[in-house]
KOLVOSE-356238 format. One record per residue (C-alpha): chain; z negated, x negated, y negated; residue number from 1. Coordinates in pm, 1 decimal, always signed. Each point is the difference from the previous one (the first is absolute). Layout:
! KOLVOSE-356238
+-----+----------+----------+----------+-----+
| mol |       pz |       px |       py | seq |
+-----+----------+----------+----------+-----+
|   A |        Z |        X |        Y | NUM |
...
+-----+----------+----------+----------+-----+
//
This chain:
! KOLVOSE-356238
+-----+----------+----------+----------+-----+
| mol |       pz |       px |       py | seq |
+-----+----------+----------+----------+-----+
|   A |    +33.8 |    +21.6 |    +13.9 |   1 |
|   A |     -9.2 |   -155.1 |   -305.7 |   2 |
|   A |    -76.2 |   +169.4 |   -344.7 |   3 |
|   A |    +48.6 |    +50.2 |   -345.7 |   4 |
|   A |   -203.4 |   +112.7 |   -284.5 |   5 |
|   A |    -31.8 |    -31.1 |   -405.5 |   6 |
|   A |   -314.6 |   +187.4 |   -227.6 |   7 |
|   A |   +215.7 |   +217.3 |   -175.2 |   8 |
|   A |     -1.1 |   +320.3 |   -135.3 |   9 |
|   A |   +112.8 |   +157.6 |   +374.2 |  10 |
|   A |   +350.2 |   +208.6 |   +133.0 |  11 |
|   A |    -13.6 |   +405.9 |    -51.7 |  12 |
|   A |     +1.2 |   +215.2 |   +268.8 |  13 |
|   A |   +350.6 |   +144.6 |   -121.2 |  14 |
|   A |   +150.3 |   -354.4 |    -46.5 |  15 |
|   A |   -139.8 |   -160.1 |   +319.0 |  16 |
|   A |   +173.9 |   +217.6 |   +190.0 |  17 |
|   A |   +318.8 |   -133.7 |   -125.3 |  18 |
|   A |     -8.2 |   -395.3 |    -76.4 |  19 |
|   A |   +158.4 |    -76.0 |   +302.2 |  20 |
|   A |   +314.8 |   +195.9 |    -54.8 |  21 |
|   A |   +254.3 |   -263.7 |   -171.1 |  22 |
|   A |   +104.5 |    +12.8 |   -348.8 |  23 |
|   A |   -373.1 |   +242.7 |    -66.3 |  24 |
|   A |   -149.4 |   -173.0 |   -309.9 |  25 |
|   A |   -242.8 |    +80.7 |   -281.7 |  26 |
|   A |   +140.8 |   -336.3 |   -165.9 |  27 |
|   A |   +263.8 |    -17.6 |   -259.1 |  28 |
|   A |   +340.7 |    -40.2 |   +184.6 |  29 |
|   A |   +146.3 |   -343.7 |    -97.6 |  30 |
|   A |   -317.8 |   -116.0 |   -102.9 |  31 |
|   A |   -274.1 |    -44.2 |   +192.3 |  32 |
|   A |   +156.2 |    +90.3 |   +364.5 |  33 |
|   A |   +223.6 |   +194.4 |   +184.4 |  34 |
|   A |   -166.8 |   +210.6 |   +234.9 |  35 |
|   A |   +112.5 |   -202.6 |   +304.0 |  36 |
|   A |   -336.9 |   -210.0 |    +85.2 |  37 |
|   A |   -197.0 |   +190.2 |   +191.5 |  38 |
|   A |   +285.4 |   +183.6 |   +166.6 |  39 |
|   A |    +86.7 |   -380.2 |   +138.9 |  40 |
|   A |   -345.8 |    -10.2 |    +97.7 |  41 |
|   A |     +8.4 |   +247.9 |   +212.8 |  42 |
|   A |   +324.3 |    -11.7 |   +179.6 |  43 |
|   A |    -93.8 |   -397.5 |    +28.7 |  44 |
|   A |   -341.5 |   +119.5 |   +176.3 |  45 |
|   A |   +211.9 |   +259.7 |   +178.9 |  46 |
|   A |   +265.6 |   -304.0 |   +181.7 |  47 |
|   A |   -245.2 |   -147.4 |   +124.6 |  48 |
|   A |   -237.8 |   +330.7 |   +140.7 |  49 |
|   A |   -291.3 |    -28.0 |   -216.0 |  50 |
|   A |   -117.3 |   +306.3 |   -273.5 |  51 |
|   A |   -166.5 |    +16.8 |   -271.4 |  52 |
|   A |   -327.4 |   +129.7 |   -131.5 |  53 |
|   A |    -66.1 |    +71.9 |   -351.7 |  54 |
|   A |   -344.2 |   +103.2 |   -213.0 |  55 |
|   A |    -24.1 |    +47.8 |   -353.8 |  56 |
|   A |   -318.3 |   +106.0 |   -243.5 |  57 |
|   A |    -78.8 |    -43.7 |   -345.1 |  58 |
|   A |   -110.2 |   -372.9 |   +154.0 |  59 |
|   A |   +324.7 |    -64.8 |    +70.2 |  60 |
|   A |   +263.5 |    -17.7 |   +267.9 |  61 |
|   A |    -29.0 |   -117.3 |   +353.9 |  62 |
|   A |   +291.4 |    -98.9 |   +181.8 |  63 |
|   A |     -7.6 |    -44.1 |   +413.9 |  64 |
|   A |   +315.3 |   -155.1 |   +196.5 |  65 |
|   A |    -57.1 |     +4.6 |   +370.9 |  66 |
|   A |   +235.1 |   -203.5 |   +236.4 |  67 |
|   A |    -25.9 |    +21.8 |   +429.9 |  68 |
|   A |   -161.1 |   -262.3 |   +120.0 |  69 |
|   A |   +253.9 |   -267.7 |   +260.0 |  70 |
|   A |    -75.7 |   -206.8 |   +287.8 |  71 |
|   A |   +375.5 |    -51.3 |    +11.2 |  72 |
|   A |    +48.1 |   -406.5 |    -97.5 |  73 |
|   A |   +193.3 |    -58.3 |   -310.4 |  74 |
|   A |   +397.9 |    -17.7 |    +74.6 |  75 |
|   A |   +139.6 |   -368.9 |    -45.1 |  76 |
|   A |   +267.6 |     -8.2 |   -292.6 |  77 |
|   A |   +332.9 |   +181.6 |    +46.6 |  78 |
|   A |   +285.6 |   -225.9 |    +22.2 |  79 |
|   A |   +194.3 |    -54.2 |   -324.3 |  80 |
|   A |   +362.2 |   +120.7 |    -30.7 |  81 |
|   A |   +233.3 |   -231.7 |    -72.9 |  82 |
|   A |   +131.0 |   +108.0 |   -368.9 |  83 |
|   A |   +350.5 |    -31.0 |   +110.1 |  84 |
|   A |    -97.1 |   +219.5 |   +292.6 |  85 |
|   A |    +23.1 |   +301.3 |   -286.5 |  86 |
|   A |   +191.2 |    -86.8 |   -322.9 |  87 |
|   A |   +315.7 |   +214.8 |   -160.1 |  88 |
|   A |   +353.1 |    -43.1 |    -14.3 |  89 |
|   A |    +47.8 |   +135.2 |   -392.1 |  90 |
|   A |   -116.1 |   +368.3 |   +155.6 |  91 |
|   A |    -66.9 |   +219.2 |   -254.5 |  92 |
|   A |   -310.4 |   +146.3 |    -35.4 |  93 |
|   A |   -155.7 |   +322.0 |   -171.8 |  94 |
|   A |   -420.3 |    -72.1 |    -88.3 |  95 |
|   A |   -153.7 |   +374.7 |    -99.4 |  96 |
|   A |   -287.2 |    -32.6 |   -158.1 |  97 |
|   A |   -205.4 |   +167.5 |   -316.9 |  98 |
|   A |   -187.3 |   -334.4 |    -34.3 |  99 |
|   A |   +163.0 |   -271.1 |   -210.5 | 100 |
|   A |   -210.4 |   -257.3 |   +126.6 | 101 |
|   A |   +120.3 |   +106.9 |   +383.2 | 102 |
|   A |   +358.9 |    -10.7 |    -71.9 | 103 |
|   A |    -16.2 |   -320.6 |   -157.3 | 104 |
|   A |   -189.4 |   -114.8 |   +352.9 | 105 |
|   A |   +208.5 |   +195.6 |   +227.1 | 106 |
|   A |   +334.3 |   -152.0 |   -231.8 | 107 |
|   A |   -101.2 |   -338.3 |    -25.2 | 108 |
|   A |    -73.3 |    -80.7 |   +375.1 | 109 |
|   A |   +352.3 |   +204.4 |    +80.3 | 110 |
|   A |   +144.5 |   -242.3 |   -270.5 | 111 |
|   A |   -196.3 |   -315.1 |   +161.5 | 112 |
|   A |   +144.3 |   +127.5 |   +367.6 | 113 |
|   A |   +369.5 |     +2.7 |    -70.5 | 114 |
|   A |    +81.3 |   +360.1 |    -65.7 | 115 |
|   A |   +120.5 |   +200.1 |   -288.4 | 116 |
|   A |   -357.7 |   +206.2 |   -171.1 | 117 |
|   A |    +28.5 |   +304.3 |   -218.1 | 118 |
|   A |   -237.5 |   +177.9 |   -121.4 | 119 |
|   A |   -101.9 |   +355.7 |   -152.6 | 120 |
|   A |   -295.2 |   +169.3 |    -96.7 | 121 |
|   A |    +29.4 |   +349.0 |   +205.2 | 122 |
|   A |   +115.4 |   +170.9 |   +217.0 | 123 |
|   A |   +238.7 |   +187.6 |   -202.7 | 124 |
|   A |   +107.1 |   -287.6 |   -181.3 | 125 |
|   A |    +27.7 |   -134.8 |   +386.9 | 126 |
|   A |   +264.7 |   +369.1 |   +109.0 | 127 |
|   A |   +181.9 |    -71.4 |   -316.2 | 128 |
|   A |    +83.4 |   -344.8 |    +56.9 | 129 |
|   A |   +126.9 |    +37.4 |   +403.1 | 130 |
|   A |   +192.7 |   +232.2 |   -187.4 | 131 |
|   A |   +183.2 |   -242.6 |   -135.5 | 132 |
|   A |     +8.7 |   -318.9 |   +200.8 | 133 |
|   A |    -55.8 |   -156.0 |   +330.6 | 134 |
|   A |   -325.4 |   -154.1 |    +96.7 | 135 |
|   A |    -84.6 |   -110.7 |   +366.7 | 136 |
|   A |   -306.2 |    +23.6 |     -0.3 | 137 |
|   A |   -261.4 |   +219.2 |   -222.1 | 138 |
|   A |   -336.1 |    -86.0 |    +57.7 | 139 |
|   A |   -232.5 |   +318.9 |   -151.5 | 140 |
|   A |   -313.7 |    +26.9 |    -97.5 | 141 |
|   A |   -184.2 |   +326.3 |   +133.6 | 142 |
|   A |   -269.7 |    +47.6 |   -227.4 | 143 |
|   A |   +166.5 |    +65.5 |   -422.1 | 144 |
|   A |   -201.9 |   +253.0 |   -186.2 | 145 |
|   A |   +200.7 |    +68.5 |   -321.8 | 146 |
|   A |   +286.2 |   +136.6 |   +222.7 | 147 |
|   A |   +132.5 |    +74.9 |   +371.5 | 148 |
|   A |   -101.8 |   -211.5 |   +259.3 | 149 |
|   A |    +99.4 |   -240.5 |   +263.9 | 150 |
|   A |    +92.9 |   +279.2 |   +267.3 | 151 |
|   A |    +96.5 |   +156.6 |   -209.1 | 152 |
|   A |   +263.1 |   -177.6 |   -181.9 | 153 |
|   A |   +135.6 |   -132.6 |   +357.0 | 154 |
|   A |    +58.2 |   +361.1 |    +68.2 | 155 |
|   A |   +224.5 |    +45.9 |   -316.7 | 156 |
|   A |   +188.4 |   -364.9 |    +51.6 | 157 |
|   A |   +106.7 |    +96.0 |   +335.9 | 158 |
|   A |   +151.5 |   +277.6 |    -95.9 | 159 |
|   A |   +210.1 |   -164.6 |   -179.3 | 160 |
|   A |    +50.9 |   -335.2 |   +120.2 | 161 |
|   A |   -121.4 |   +113.2 |   +425.8 | 162 |
|   A |   -153.9 |   -278.6 |   +214.0 | 163 |
|   A |   -103.9 |   -217.8 |   -313.7 | 164 |
|   A |   -177.0 |   -273.9 |   +157.7 | 165 |
|   A |   -402.0 |    +36.5 |   -151.1 | 166 |
|   A |   -324.6 |   -181.3 |    +96.0 | 167 |
|   A |   -285.6 |   +141.4 |   -191.7 | 168 |
|   A |   -313.3 |   -198.6 |   -213.9 | 169 |
|   A |   -348.0 |   +139.2 |   -131.5 | 170 |
|   A |   -328.8 |   -104.5 |    -36.5 | 171 |
|   A |   -140.6 |   +249.5 |   +222.1 | 172 |
|   A |    -38.3 |    +55.3 |   +322.7 | 173 |
|   A |   +300.2 |   +164.0 |   +208.8 | 174 |
|   A |     +3.9 |   +375.6 |    -79.0 | 175 |
|   A |   +188.7 |   +320.5 |   +145.8 | 176 |
|   A |   +214.1 |    -87.8 |   -263.0 | 177 |
|   A |   +136.8 |   -299.9 |    +97.5 | 178 |
|   A |    +20.2 |   +132.6 |   +383.1 | 179 |
|   A |   +277.3 |   +348.9 |   -135.4 | 180 |
|   A |   +167.1 |   -360.4 |   -210.9 | 181 |
|   A |     +4.9 |   -150.4 |   +314.6 | 182 |
|   A |   +145.8 |   +319.4 |   +168.2 | 183 |
|   A |   +280.0 |     -4.6 |   -233.1 | 184 |
|   A |   +151.9 |   -333.2 |    +40.7 | 185 |
|   A |   -231.1 |   -210.3 |   -224.4 | 186 |
|   A |    -98.0 |   -306.7 |   +267.0 | 187 |
|   A |   -311.2 |   -272.7 |    -55.0 | 188 |
|   A |   -336.8 |    +94.6 |   -153.3 | 189 |
|   A |   -167.3 |   -320.1 |   -220.3 | 190 |
|   A |   -334.1 |    -18.9 |   -140.4 | 191 |
|   A |    -83.5 |   -140.3 |   -340.0 | 192 |
|   A |    +23.3 |   -254.6 |   -183.2 | 193 |
|   A |   +323.3 |    -95.4 |    +86.4 | 194 |
|   A |    +19.7 |   -407.3 |    +85.9 | 195 |
|   A |   +318.8 |   -223.5 |   +143.6 | 196 |
|   A |    -34.0 |    +13.8 |   +344.6 | 197 |
|   A |    -60.9 |   +423.0 |    +78.3 | 198 |
|   A |   +286.1 |   +123.2 |   -229.8 | 199 |
|   A |   +223.8 |   -257.3 |    +84.5 | 200 |
|   A |    -63.5 |    +67.3 |   +356.2 | 201 |
|   A |    +15.9 |   +416.3 |    -12.7 | 202 |
|   A |   +277.8 |    -40.6 |   -221.7 | 203 |
|   A |   +218.4 |   -193.3 |   +250.5 | 204 |
|   A |    -69.0 |   +200.8 |   +264.9 | 205 |
|   A |    +64.4 |   +310.8 |   -174.6 | 206 |
|   A |   +328.7 |   -162.3 |   -115.0 | 207 |
|   A |    +99.2 |   -116.2 |   +316.4 | 208 |
|   A |     +3.2 |   +367.4 |   +219.3 | 209 |
+-----+----------+----------+----------+-----+
//
């Protein structure tokens, strides 16, 4: 168990029910928070089969993070895949993500790997882009709160480009929306943060299908 606490004024009962919702925040957006911090913590704990208990009152708030105990030995480091095995050859990749920083990271990785990367900031922009341009693969963010999400975006794209190859990316645990997108034809799901090897292997695998 890991415990984190403070001695602030506490969290109101109404807010306490919603603190793990993505993008829920009492702060001013763009100045002091995005509403993603606790959502990321929640998903990380869930990914490790744990749970979180929250206690809050007038004297502060306490978060108790519980993780399962295991007697299994720590696995050795996985073999590193040579960079040459997942380099691109100029294929055109469209990155769809509402966060500018994530677009820059993904685009930088793809460029380094030898792909031609283009980026758009919303599902709506992605749909308009594929009406005018052919792309070999789309890296599609699943959660985009200011517009349509990744599943809906892919659903509309394949009406324009049937069989369009795509991989799904998200900072959260895999959801039913991801499963639905994959049933529609989207390929591999990758969990953010982006890394050179993670992106490279996923893109290479999908392009070779």
